[in-house]
C-alpha positions as a printed NumPy array, in Angstrom:
array([[ 47.403,  44.878,  25.887],
       [ 46.191,  42.439,  28.535],
       [ 46.249,  38.713,  27.983],
       [ 43.028,  36.766,  28.185],
       [ 42.717,  34.635,  31.252],
       [ 41.071,  31.255,  31.108],
       [ 41.634,  27.677,  30.088],
       [ 43.975,  26.89 ,  27.247],
       [ 42.415,  24.419,  24.86 ],
       [ 44.695,  21.485,  24.047],
       [ 44.465,  19.42 ,  20.903],
       [ 43.865,  15.675,  20.868],
       [ 46.803,  13.426,  21.587],
       [ 47.949,  11.374,  18.61 ],
       [ 48.144,   7.6  ,  18.902],
       [ 51.537,   5.938,  18.831],
       [ 52.307,   3.239,  16.267],
       [ 51.836,   0.505,  18.887],
       [ 48.453,   1.951,  19.914],
       [ 47.363,   2.092,  16.26 ],
       [ 48.344,  -1.563,  15.751],
       [ 46.443,  -2.6  ,  18.882],
       [ 43.374,  -0.625,  17.777],
       [ 43.44 ,  -2.309,  14.359],
       [ 43.891,  -5.765,  15.955],
       [ 40.924,  -5.214,  18.291],
       [ 38.76 ,  -3.958,  15.418],
       [ 39.571,  -7.107,  13.442],
       [ 38.951,  -9.422,  16.403],
       [ 35.8  ,  -7.847,  17.885],
       [ 32.669,  -6.204,  16.576],
       [ 30.307,  -3.814,  18.325],
       [ 26.663,  -4.799,  18.589],
       [ 23.728,  -3.299,  20.427],
       [ 21.888,  -5.316,  23.078],
       [ 18.946,  -3.643,  24.803],
       [ 20.147,  -0.278,  23.561],
       [ 23.659,  -0.651,  24.941],
       [ 26.875,  -1.242,  23.024],
       [ 28.627,  -4.557,  23.569],
       [ 31.887,  -5.782,  22.082],
       [ 31.726,  -9.423,  20.996],
       [ 34.18 , -11.655,  19.155],
       [ 33.651, -11.754,  15.422],
       [ 32.474, -15.015,  13.928],
       [ 35.011, -16.763,  11.712],
       [ 34.805, -15.744,   8.061],
       [ 32.652, -17.879,   5.811],
       [ 34.556, -19.956,   3.275],
       [ 33.324, -20.05 ,  -0.305],
       [ 33.624, -23.801,  -0.858],
       [ 32.88 , -23.481,  -4.549],
       [ 36.307, -21.871,  -5.007],
       [ 38.234, -24.446,  -2.933],
       [ 39.991, -26.945,  -5.182],
       [ 41.959, -28.968,  -2.646],
       [ 41.05 , -32.609,  -1.936],
       [ 43.124, -32.591,   1.266],
       [ 41.007, -29.707,   2.642],
       [ 37.81 , -31.645,   1.88 ],
       [ 39.177, -34.797,   3.53 ],
       [ 40.382, -33.026,   6.672],
       [ 37.003, -31.337,   7.104],
       [ 35.057, -34.515,   6.255],
       [ 33.322, -32.864,   3.309],
       [ 32.736, -36.072,   1.395],
       [ 30.117, -34.733,  -1.05 ],
       [ 32.405, -31.906,  -2.129],
       [ 35.318, -34.348,  -2.469],
       [ 33.182, -36.597,  -4.667],
       [ 32.144, -33.621,  -6.83 ],
       [ 35.799, -32.551,  -7.091],
       [ 36.779, -36.061,  -8.244],
       [ 33.99 , -36.034, -10.839],
       [ 35.192, -32.679, -12.206],
       [ 38.786, -33.917, -12.271],
       [ 37.84 , -37.177, -14.014],
       [ 35.77 , -35.25 , -16.552],
       [ 38.738, -33.06 , -17.424],
       [ 41.03 , -36.078, -17.712],
       [ 38.542, -37.881, -19.981],
       [ 38.228, -34.851, -22.249],
       [ 42.003, -34.609, -22.594],
       [ 42.51 , -38.333, -23.217],
       [ 39.783, -38.52 , -25.895],
       [ 41.715, -36.187, -28.151],
       [ 44.676, -37.723, -29.952],
       [ 47.689, -35.857, -31.256],
       [ 45.887, -34.863, -34.447],
       [ 42.549, -34.01 , -32.769],
       [ 40.703, -37.17 , -33.876],
       [ 38.71 , -38.545, -30.909],
       [ 39.232, -42.284, -31.827]])
């Protein structure tokens, strides 16, 4: 029986661990957008911070977020007042 002559089809080469890490790092750092029908890789914008979940006065001070710091102080003072109004036996006065 004669062997077939022609090109031998090779499979795809697998990525090494270092190549996988680099691919993941690039995917996290850049995003692909389309400009005039062509793909462009651009740096991702920094993630948006949900300031309603931040409960750190130092963070507000360092970022000069004075309104949020004031609101945080009002919430804190409200909690302190509620706790101090109640005596040991639960009577508010």
